[in-house]
C-alpha positions as CSV (number, residue, x, y, z in Angstrom):
1,M,90.7,113.6,98.8
2,N,90.8,109.8,99.3
3,R,88.5,109.3,96.3
4,S,90.8,111.3,94.2
5,R,93.8,109.3,95.3
6,A,92.0,106.0,94.6
7,F,91.1,107.3,91.1
8,L,94.6,108.2,90.3
9,A,96.0,104.9,91.6
10,R,93.5,103.0,89.5
11,S,94.3,105.1,86.4
12,A,98.1,104.3,86.8
13,A,97.4,100.6,87.2
14,L,95.2,100.6,84.1
15,A,97.8,102.5,82.1
16,S,100.5,100.0,83.1
17,I,98.3,97.1,82.0
18,A,97.7,98.7,78.6
19,V,101.4,99.3,78.1
20,A,102.3,95.8,79.3
21,V,99.8,94.2,76.8
22,V,101.4,96.1,73.9
23,L,104.9,95.3,75.0
24,V,104.3,91.6,75.5
25,A,102.9,91.3,72.0
26,L,105.8,93.2,70.4
27,K,108.5,91.3,72.4
28,L,106.9,87.9,71.8
29,W,107.3,88.6,68.0
30,A,110.8,90.0,68.5
31,A,111.9,87.0,70.6
32,W,110.7,84.6,68.0
33,R,112.4,86.6,65.2
34,T,115.8,87.1,67.0
35,G,116.2,84.1,69.2
36,S,117.9,86.4,71.7
37,T,118.2,85.4,75.3
38,A,118.3,89.1,76.3
39,M,115.1,89.7,74.3
40,L,113.6,86.6,75.9
41,G,114.5,88.1,79.3
42,S,112.9,91.4,78.3
43,L,109.8,89.5,77.2
44,A,109.6,87.6,80.5
45,D,109.9,90.9,82.4
46,S,107.1,92.5,80.4
47,A,104.9,89.4,80.8
48,L,105.5,89.6,84.6
49,D,104.8,93.3,84.4
50,L,101.4,92.5,83.0
51,V,100.6,90.0,85.7
52,A,102.0,92.4,88.3
53,S,100.0,95.3,87.0
54,L,96.8,93.2,87.2
55,V,97.7,92.4,90.8
56,T,98.4,96.1,91.4
57,L,95.0,97.0,90.0
58,A,93.4,94.5,92.4
59,G,95.5,95.8,95.3
60,V,94.7,99.5,94.8
61,W,91.0,98.7,94.1
62,I,90.7,96.7,97.4
63,A,92.8,99.3,99.3
64,A,90.5,102.1,98.3
65,R,87.5,100.4,99.9
66,P,86.3,102.2,103.0
67,A,86.6,100.6,106.5
68,D,83.9,98.1,107.4
69,R,83.0,96.1,110.5
70,E,85.6,93.5,109.8
71,H,88.4,95.9,108.7
72,R,88.0,99.0,110.9
73,F,91.4,100.3,109.9
74,G,90.5,100.0,106.2
75,H,92.0,97.8,103.5
76,G,95.2,99.7,102.8
77,K,97.5,96.8,103.4
78,A,96.1,95.1,100.2
79,E,98.6,97.4,98.4
80,A,101.6,96.0,100.3
81,L,100.4,92.4,99.7
82,A,100.1,93.2,96.0
83,A,103.7,94.6,96.0
84,I,105.0,91.4,97.8
85,F,103.3,89.3,95.1
86,Q,105.1,91.3,92.4
87,V,108.4,90.8,94.1
88,I,107.9,87.0,94.2
89,L,107.1,87.0,90.4
90,I,110.2,89.1,89.7
91,A,112.5,86.7,91.6
92,I,111.1,83.7,89.7
93,S,111.5,85.4,86.4
94,A,115.1,86.5,87.1
95,S,116.0,82.9,88.1
96,A,114.6,81.5,84.9
97,I,116.4,84.1,82.8
98,A,119.7,83.4,84.6
99,F,119.3,79.7,84.0
100,R,118.7,80.2,80.2
101,A,121.6,82.7,80.0
102,F,124.1,80.2,81.6
103,A,123.0,77.5,79.2
104,D,123.5,79.7,76.2
105,L,126.9,80.9,77.5
106,F,128.3,77.4,77.8
107,E,126.5,75.8,74.9
108,G,126.7,78.8,72.5
109,S,123.9,80.5,70.7
110,K,123.4,83.0,67.8
111,T,120.9,85.8,67.4
112,Q,119.3,86.9,64.2
113,A,117.0,89.6,62.8
114,A,118.8,92.3,64.9
115,T,117.0,95.2,63.2
116,E,113.6,94.0,64.2
117,G,114.7,93.4,67.8
118,I,116.3,96.9,68.0
119,A,113.2,98.5,66.6
120,V,110.9,96.8,69.1
121,S,113.2,97.8,72.0
122,L,113.1,101.4,70.9
123,V,109.3,101.4,70.7
124,A,109.2,99.8,74.1
125,M,111.4,102.6,75.5
126,V,109.1,105.3,74.2
127,L,106.0,103.7,75.7
128,T,107.8,103.1,79.0
129,F,108.9,106.7,79.3
130,A,105.3,107.9,78.9
131,L,104.1,105.4,81.5
132,L,106.8,106.4,84.0
133,G,105.9,110.0,83.7
134,W,102.3,109.3,84.6
135,Q,103.3,106.9,87.4
136,R,105.6,109.6,89.0
137,Y,102.7,112.0,88.9
138,V,100.4,109.5,90.6
139,I,102.9,108.4,93.3
140,A,103.6,112.0,94.3
141,R,99.9,112.5,95.0
142,T,98.9,109.1,96.4
143,R,102.1,107.6,98.0
144,S,100.8,104.3,96.7
145,V,103.2,101.5,97.6
146,A,101.7,99.2,94.9
147,I,102.1,101.8,92.2
148,G,105.6,102.4,93.5
149,A,106.6,98.8,93.1
150,D,105.1,98.8,89.6
151,H,107.2,101.9,88.9
152,V,110.4,100.0,89.8
153,H,109.5,97.4,87.2
154,Y,109.2,99.9,84.4
155,Q,112.3,101.9,85.5
156,S,114.2,98.7,85.0
157,D,112.6,98.2,81.6
158,L,114.5,101.2,80.2
159,L,117.8,99.5,81.1
160,L,116.5,96.2,80.0
161,N,115.7,97.5,76.5
162,L,119.1,99.2,76.3
163,A,120.7,96.0,77.3
164,V,118.8,94.1,74.5
165,I,119.9,96.7,71.9
166,A,123.5,96.4,73.1
167,A,123.4,92.6,73.0
168,L,122.0,92.5,69.5
169,V,124.5,95.0,68.2
170,L,127.5,93.3,69.7
171,D,126.3,89.8,68.6
172,Q,125.1,90.6,65.1
173,Y,127.3,93.5,64.0
174,L,130.5,93.1,66.0
175,G,130.6,89.3,66.2
176,F,130.8,89.0,70.0
177,G,128.6,85.9,70.4
178,A,128.8,85.8,74.2
179,A,127.3,89.3,74.5
180,D,123.6,88.1,74.5
181,P,123.8,85.6,77.4
182,I,126.1,88.0,79.4
183,F,123.5,90.7,79.0
184,G,120.8,88.2,79.9
185,L,122.7,87.5,83.2
186,A,123.0,91.2,83.8
187,I,119.2,91.6,83.3
188,A,118.5,88.8,85.8
189,G,120.7,90.5,88.4
190,W,119.1,93.8,87.8
191,L,115.6,92.3,88.2
192,L,116.6,90.7,91.6
193,W,118.0,94.0,92.8
194,G,114.8,95.8,91.8
195,A,112.8,93.1,93.6
196,W,114.8,93.6,96.8
197,R,114.2,97.4,96.7
198,A,110.5,97.0,96.0
199,A,110.0,94.6,98.9
200,G,111.4,97.1,101.4
201,E,108.5,99.5,101.6
202,A,105.9,96.8,101.4
203,V,107.4,95.0,104.3
204,D,107.7,98.2,106.3
205,Q,103.9,98.8,105.9
206,L,103.0,95.2,106.8
207,L,105.1,95.5,110.0
208,D,103.7,99.0,110.8
209,R,107.1,100.7,110.6
210,E,107.2,104.3,112.0
211,W,107.2,107.2,109.5
212,P,110.5,108.5,108.2
213,D,112.2,110.9,110.7
214,E,111.6,113.9,108.4
215,K,107.9,113.3,108.1
216,R,107.5,112.5,111.8
217,R,109.4,115.8,112.7
218,A,107.2,117.8,110.3
219,F,104.1,116.4,112.1
220,V,105.5,117.4,115.5
221,E,106.3,120.9,114.2
222,A,102.8,121.3,113.0
223,A,101.4,120.1,116.3
224,A,103.7,122.5,118.2
225,L,101.9,125.5,116.6
226,H,99.0,124.7,118.9
227,P,99.8,126.3,122.3
228,E,96.8,124.4,123.8
229,L,98.7,121.2,123.6
230,S,101.2,120.3,126.4
231,N,103.7,117.5,126.7
232,L,102.9,115.7,123.4
233,H,104.4,112.2,124.0
234,D,104.0,108.6,123.1
235,L,103.8,109.5,119.4
236,R,103.2,106.5,117.2
237,T,102.8,106.5,113.4
238,R,102.2,104.0,110.6
239,S,101.0,103.8,107.0
240,S,98.6,101.5,105.3
241,G,98.3,101.9,101.5
242,T,97.6,105.6,100.9
243,H,96.3,106.1,104.5
244,D,98.3,107.2,107.5
245,F,97.5,106.6,111.2
246,V,98.8,108.7,114.1
247,Q,98.3,108.4,117.8
248,F,99.8,110.4,120.7
249,H,99.2,111.5,124.3
250,V,98.9,115.2,125.4
251,D,98.6,116.7,128.9
252,M,95.5,118.8,129.7
253,P,94.8,120.8,132.9
254,G,92.9,118.7,135.4
255,R,90.4,121.4,136.0
256,M,89.3,121.5,132.4
257,S,86.0,119.9,131.5
258,V,85.7,117.0,129.1
259,A,83.7,119.2,126.7
260,E,86.4,121.9,126.7
261,A,89.2,119.4,126.1
262,H,87.1,117.8,123.3
263,D,86.6,121.1,121.6
264,I,90.3,121.9,121.7
265,L,91.4,118.6,120.3
266,D,88.7,118.8,117.6
267,R,90.3,122.0,116.3
268,V,93.8,120.5,116.6
269,E,92.7,117.4,114.7
270,A,91.1,119.4,111.9
271,D,94.2,121.5,111.4
272,L,96.6,118.5,111.4
273,C,94.4,116.5,109.1
274,R,94.3,119.5,106.7
275,Q,98.1,119.6,106.7
276,F,98.5,115.8,106.5
277,P,95.5,114.6,104.3
278,G,94.6,111.0,104.4
279,T,95.6,110.8,108.1
280,E,93.5,109.3,110.9
281,L,94.3,110.7,114.4
282,L,93.8,109.1,117.8
283,I,94.6,111.6,120.6
284,H,94.7,110.4,124.3
285,I,94.4,112.9,127.1
286,D,96.5,112.7,130.2
287,P,95.9,114.9,133.3
288,E,98.6,117.5,133.7
289,G,101.5,116.1,135.7
290,H,100.7,112.5,134.9
291,V,103.7,110.1,134.8
292,D,103.6,107.0,132.7
293,E,104.7,103.6,134.0
294,P,108.5,103.6,133.9
295,D,108.8,100.0,132.8
296,N,106.9,100.6,129.6
297,P,109.6,100.4,126.8
298,L,107.4,102.4,124.4
299,V,107.0,105.4,126.6
300,E,108.6,108.4,125.0
301,E,109.7,111.8,126.2
302,N,108.0,115.1,125.3
303,E,108.1,115.4,121.5
304,F,108.2,119.2,121.8
305,A,111.3,119.0,124.0
306,K,112.9,116.7,121.5
307,L,112.1,119.2,118.8
308,E,113.7,122.1,120.7
309,N,116.8,119.9,121.4
310,G,117.1,119.2,117.7
311,S,116.9,115.4,118.2
């Protein structure tokens, strides 16, 4: 399963690199022909997409490596680091575009060769639609944070290309000369907003944030189907790349042998890992009736009781 996820993630990264190379070449020519700030911003975005896609490929490649003696929890956080690097690149690009747009707005500028620029933007949109479709397929099956950040880039590309077309039409055909730098500023703002959104999930992984409530609840519901378990508590979850980690405590009768408890938990682990593929479980056994230290701020109540109470 993990090999399949790694293959899909790498395929999405390679596809984004191929698309980015084509778009950079087309937009470089279009920016030279039109002199448009909006087109220049779109070119900068595609150039950064190329760099970011290369970083994404490196990230998913490293993240897919199995755990070793130095990295016993695997290399999944390489994806989050790749996503953070992408965010930094986007922020730099947006700042440069905004600076150029302000200069053009106050000094005045004029675009040219609008037809070529519009044609390039339309071709870019077709290629981007195809790439987004494949990325959505891969994200749904891998939950790759690096591919997710890349997906944000290319989603914004659709609006960027529409903005370029609008700027060229307004400037060349309707005589609104300020349209190009204004759209350039709008593109810069959109890029910054996309960077902020893309950073969120990567930071959550680096800080080992708990799973979303819905996913956490689904896990407890699956565990509750095993009557052998009692008083599931101290549930902790986190994600690293395409891998998930879960640990929790359960109560077992004190008269039960270690071998019997081990057999029960082996069956539970196999069932939960089947329902939540790519998950590594760590289950701690407490003797029935055990009470945790009251001053431990991480001690949690019975998860099954919380489930029954609807909390």
